C-alpha positions in Angstrom: 152.5 37.4 171.7 155.9 38.9 170.7 158.9 37.7 172.7 162.1 39.7 172.1 165.6 38.2 172.5 168.1 41.1 172.3 171.6 40.8 171.0 174.4 43.3 170.8 173.8 43.7 167.0 171.5 45.5 164.7 169.3 42.5 164.4 166.8 41.2 166.9 165.2 37.8 167.0 161.6 37.4 167.9 158.9 34.7 167.6 155.3 34.8 166.6 152.9 32.0 165.7 155.6 29.4 166.1 157.9 31.1 163.6 161.3 32.7 164.3 162.3 36.0 162.6 165.4 38.2 162.6 164.7 41.8 161.8 166.4 45.2 162.3 166.1 45.9 166.0 165.3 49.6 165.5 162.3 48.8 163.2 160.7 46.5 165.7 161.0 49.1 168.6 160.2 52.2 166.5 156.7 53.7 166.1 155.7 55.3 162.9 155.2 59.0 163.8 153.6 61.1 161.1 151.6 64.3 160.8 149.7 62.7 157.9 146.5 61.3 159.5 143.0 60.3 158.6 140.5 62.8 159.9 136.8 61.9 160.4 135.6 65.4 161.1 133.9 67.6 158.5 136.6 69.6 156.8 135.6 72.9 155.2 139.1 74.2 154.6 142.2 72.1 154.3 145.3 74.0 155.4 147.3 70.9 156.3 149.7 69.4 153.7 152.3 71.8 152.4 151.4 72.1 148.7 151.3 75.2 146.5 147.9 76.9 147.4 147.6 78.0 143.8 147.8 74.5 142.3 150.1 73.7 139.4 151.1 75.4 136.1 149.0 75.0 133.0 150.9 72.1 131.5 150.0 70.5 128.2 151.6 67.1 127.6 151.2 64.8 124.7 151.2 61.3 126.2 150.4 59.4 123.0 154.0 58.3 122.7 154.1 56.6 126.1 153.7 52.9 126.2 152.7 52.1 129.8 153.5 48.4 129.2 157.1 49.3 129.0 159.5 50.5 131.7 160.5 54.2 131.8 164.0 55.4 131.2 165.8 53.7 134.2 167.6 56.9 135.3 165.4 59.6 133.8 168.1 61.1 131.6 165.9 63.8 130.0 164.7 65.1 133.4 168.3 65.1 134.8 169.4 67.1 131.7 166.6 69.6 132.2 167.4 70.0 135.9 171.1 70.4 135.0 170.3 73.2 132.6 168.0 74.8 135.1 170.8 75.0 137.7 173.8 75.1 135.4 175.4 72.0 137.0 176.5 68.6 135.7 173.9 66.0 134.9 176.1 63.5 136.7 175.5 65.3 140.0 171.7 64.7 139.8 169.7 61.7 141.0 165.9 61.3 140.6 163.8 59.8 143.4 160.2 59.2 144.4 159.6 62.5 146.1 162.1 64.2 148.4 161.2 61.6 151.0 162.3 58.8 148.7 165.6 60.5 148.2 166.1 60.9 152.0 165.4 57.2 152.6 168.2 56.2 150.1 170.6 58.6 151.8 169.8 56.9 155.1 170.7 53.5 153.7 174.4 54.4 153.5 174.6 57.2 156.1 172.7 55.8 159.1 173.1 52.6 161.1 172.7 51.7 164.7 174.0 54.4 166.9 174.7 57.0 164.2 174.3 60.5 165.6 172.3 62.9 163.6 172.1 66.6 164.5 169.4 69.0 163.7 167.1 71.6 165.3 163.6 71.3 166.5 160.9 71.6 165.3 161.8 70.4 161.8 160.4 67.8 159.3 159.2 65.0 161.5 158.9 62.3 158.9 162.7 62.4 158.4 163.3 62.1 162.1 161.1 59.0 162.2 163.2 57.5 159.4 166.4 58.2 161.4 165.0 56.2 164.3 163.8 53.3 162.1 167.4 53.0 160.8 168.7 52.9 164.4 170.1 56.4 164.4 170.0 58.9 167.3 168.6 62.3 166.6 169.9 65.2 168.7 168.9 68.8 168.3 169.0 72.4 169.3 165.5 73.6 170.3 164.1 76.7 168.7 162.8 78.8 171.7 159.2 79.8 171.9 160.2 83.0 173.8 162.4 83.9 170.8 159.6 83.3 168.4 161.2 80.0 167.3 163.9 81.9 165.3 166.9 79.8 164.3 170.0 80.7 166.3 173.0 80.1 164.1 175.6 80.7 166.8 174.0 78.0 169.1 173.8 75.6 166.3 177.4 76.1 165.1 178.6 75.7 168.7 177.3 72.2 168.7 178.3 71.1 165.2 181.6 69.1 165.3 183.1 65.7 165.2 180.5 64.0 167.3 177.9 63.9 164.5 178.0 61.8 161.4 175.0 63.5 159.8 173.8 67.1 160.0 170.2 67.6 158.8 168.8 71.1 157.9 165.5 71.7 156.3 165.6 75.1 154.5 163.0 76.5 154.4 162.1 75.1 157.7 159.0 72.9 158.2 156.9 73.9 160.1 157.8 77.6 160.6 158.5 78.4 157.0 161.6 80.5 158.0 164.6 80.6 155.7 168.3 80.2 156.8 170.7 82.4 154.7 173.1 80.5 152.5 176.2 82.0 154.2 175.1 80.4 157.5 174.5 77.0 155.7 178.0 77.3 154.3 179.4 78.0 157.8 177.7 74.8 159.1 179.2 72.8 156.2 182.7 74.1 156.9 182.4 73.4 160.6 181.7 69.6 160.3 183.4 66.6 158.6 180.1 64.8 158.7 177.5 64.6 155.8 175.4 67.7 155.6 171.9 67.1 154.2 170.1 70.3 153.2 166.4 69.5 152.6 165.0 72.1 150.3 161.6 70.5 149.7 160.2 74.1 150.0 163.2 75.6 148.2 161.2 76.9 145.2 159.6 79.4 147.6 162.9 81.1 148.3 165.4 82.8 145.9 167.4 80.3 143.8 170.6 82.2 144.9 169.9 81.0 148.5 169.9 77.3 147.5 172.8 75.1 148.7 173.0 73.8 145.2 175.2 76.8 144.5 177.8 75.5 147.0 180.7 73.2 146.2 181.5 70.8 149.1 182.3 67.1 149.1 180.2 66.5 152.2 177.0 68.2 151.0 173.8 66.6 149.8 170.9 68.8 148.6 167.4 67.4 148.4 164.7 69.0 146.2 161.1 68.3 145.2 158.6 69.1 142.5 155.8 68.7 145.0 155.7 72.2 146.5 156.5 75.2 144.3 155.7 73.4 141.0 152.6 71.9 142.5 153.2 68.3 141.3 152.7 66.6 144.7 150.6 63.7 143.2 153.4 62.7 140.8 156.0 62.2 143.6 159.1 63.6 141.8 162.1 64.5 143.9 165.8 64.8 143.2 169.2 65.0 144.9 172.3 67.0 144.0 175.6 65.6 145.1 178.9 67.0 144.0 181.4 65.0 146.1 182.8 62.0 144.3 182.7 59.6 147.2 179.1 60.5 148.2 178.0 60.1 144.6 179.5 56.6 144.5 177.6 55.7 147.8 174.3 57.1 146.5 174.7 55.2 143.2 175.0 51.9 145.2 171.6 52.4 146.9 169.8 54.0 143.9 167.8 51.4 142.0 166.5 52.2 138.5 162.9 53.1 137.5 162.3 55.6 140.3 159.5 57.6 138.6 157.2 57.0 135.6 157.6 58.4 132.1 154.4 60.4 132.7 155.8 62.0 135.9 159.1 62.7 134.1 157.4 64.5 131.2 155.3 66.7 133.6 158.4 67.6 135.7 160.4 68.6 132.5 157.6 70.8 131.3 157.1 72.3 134.8 160.7 73.6 134.7 159.7 75.7 131.7 157.0 77.4 133.9 159.4 79.2 136.3 157.1 82.3 136.0 154.3 80.3 137.6 156.4 79.7 140.8 157.4 83.4 140.8 153.7 84.5 140.6 152.8 82.0 143.3 155.4 83.5 145.6 154.0 87.0 145.0 150.4 85.8 145.8 151.6 83.9 148.9 153.3 87.0 150.2 150.1 89.0 149.8 147.8 86.5 151.3 150.2 85.4 154.1 150.7 89.1 155.2 146.9 89.6 155.4 146.3 86.3 157.3 149.1 86.9 159.7 148.0 90.4 160.5 144.4 89.3 161.1 145.5 86.4 163.4 147.9 88.6 165.4 145.2 91.2 166.0 143.2 88.3 167.5 146.0 87.4 170.0 147.5 84.6 168.1 151.3 84.3 167.8 153.0 83.6 164.4 156.5 82.2 164.6 159.5 83.5 162.6 158.7 82.9 159.0 159.5 83.9 155.4 156.7 85.6 153.7 156.9 83.7 150.4 156.8 80.2 152.0 153.2 79.0 152.2 153.4 77.4 155.7 153.8 79.0 159.1 153.6 78.1 162.7 150.6 79.5 164.6 150.3 79.4 168.5 148.0 80.4 171.2 148.9 79.7 174.8 146.4 77.6 176.8 144.4 76.4 173.8 144.3 73.0 172.0 144.6 74.9 168.8 144.4 71.9 166.5 141.1 70.8 168.0 139.7 74.3 168.2 140.4 75.0 164.5 139.1 71.5 163.6 135.7 72.4 165.2 135.7 75.4 162.9 136.2 73.1 159.9 139.8 74.1 159.4 142.3 71.3 159.1 145.9 72.0 160.1 148.9 70.0 161.4 149.0 69.4 165.1 152.0 70.8 166.9 152.3 67.6 168.9 153.5 65.9 165.7 156.7 68.0 165.9 159.5 67.7 168.4 159.5 70.7 170.7 155.9 71.7 170.2 152.6 70.9 171.8 148.9 71.2 171.1 148.9 75.0 171.6 150.6 75.3 168.1 149.6 74.2 164.6 151.2 74.3 161.2 149.1 76.2 158.7 149.3 76.1 155.0 147.8 79.3 153.7 144.6 79.1 151.7 144.3 80.9 148.3 142.5 83.7 150.0 143.2 84.9 153.6 139.6 85.9 153.9 138.4 82.3 153.6 140.4 81.3 156.7 139.1 84.3 158.7 135.5 83.6 157.7 135.7 80.1 159.0 137.4 81.3 162.1 134.4 83.5 163.0 131.9 80.9 162.0 129.8 79.1 164.7 131.5 75.8 165.8 
């Protein structure tokens, strides 16, 4: 039986089995909220996790020179150089991490403590919101309105951004809607606040490079990217951060231990950057299949939230229906709207399949 003794500090003392422990108060009180769940039902079509529906580029790697008994390059110099060349930025502005989530966790180590106010909009990437709470931060947000098709309202967001928030979090493209915020609006937000602005571009390869916040030059900006989505390397867990401000770089270096990814993952990521055409082709295919799927679903009375046609995820809603369970009975796995702030079971996040017809066929199958 846990007994909690609360103090006016970040630490909390509790006893269990005759032992006394002191742990971070926010961790003990937090619940791990995640849309990644084990499903026992029979799945015929997986439209849940936000990967590239067309897999990954045809990469040929010679791994004979890799000795897995030795540690990899501690700071992945070759990959950082490749990313620097890709974006035409300095290698010293790039940090490699275990997926974009691993990068966000390290940012939280220096940016968030008990009572830190983080401002965003809802719904957005729920895993990061959980990490804010675990670190003791307070997440506040502007809700995207269902009656306005969940479209991001820059004026309302800008009206709230100010000195009250230490961290501003923006996922662009948005997860779960797949909508894209124009770069000029991102820049307006950065200018409006003195806090740290985190632009999470995990799905960024599905929008034009010119819309990336990597193109901006601000001391309070951190851009997070991933090889898991557009380049299709989700299993290898390769992410990276771009930081141009000197002080933020120093802080990130302090929380950034060596050996973040393996030599194998690094080689695949370097080679993936040479397959930019694969990402471009994926976006064309996504647009075609997403348009077909959305039109078919809207004809059936479903509502699709504001979205960008080349991003493979979108938010699907139908009033008065537990849409997640209804689709699950059809054998289609999606992400339950209840796992996002501001949504309920009448909405789901859908990752488009390689062919829209597959989804529609299962939709009309007998449950």
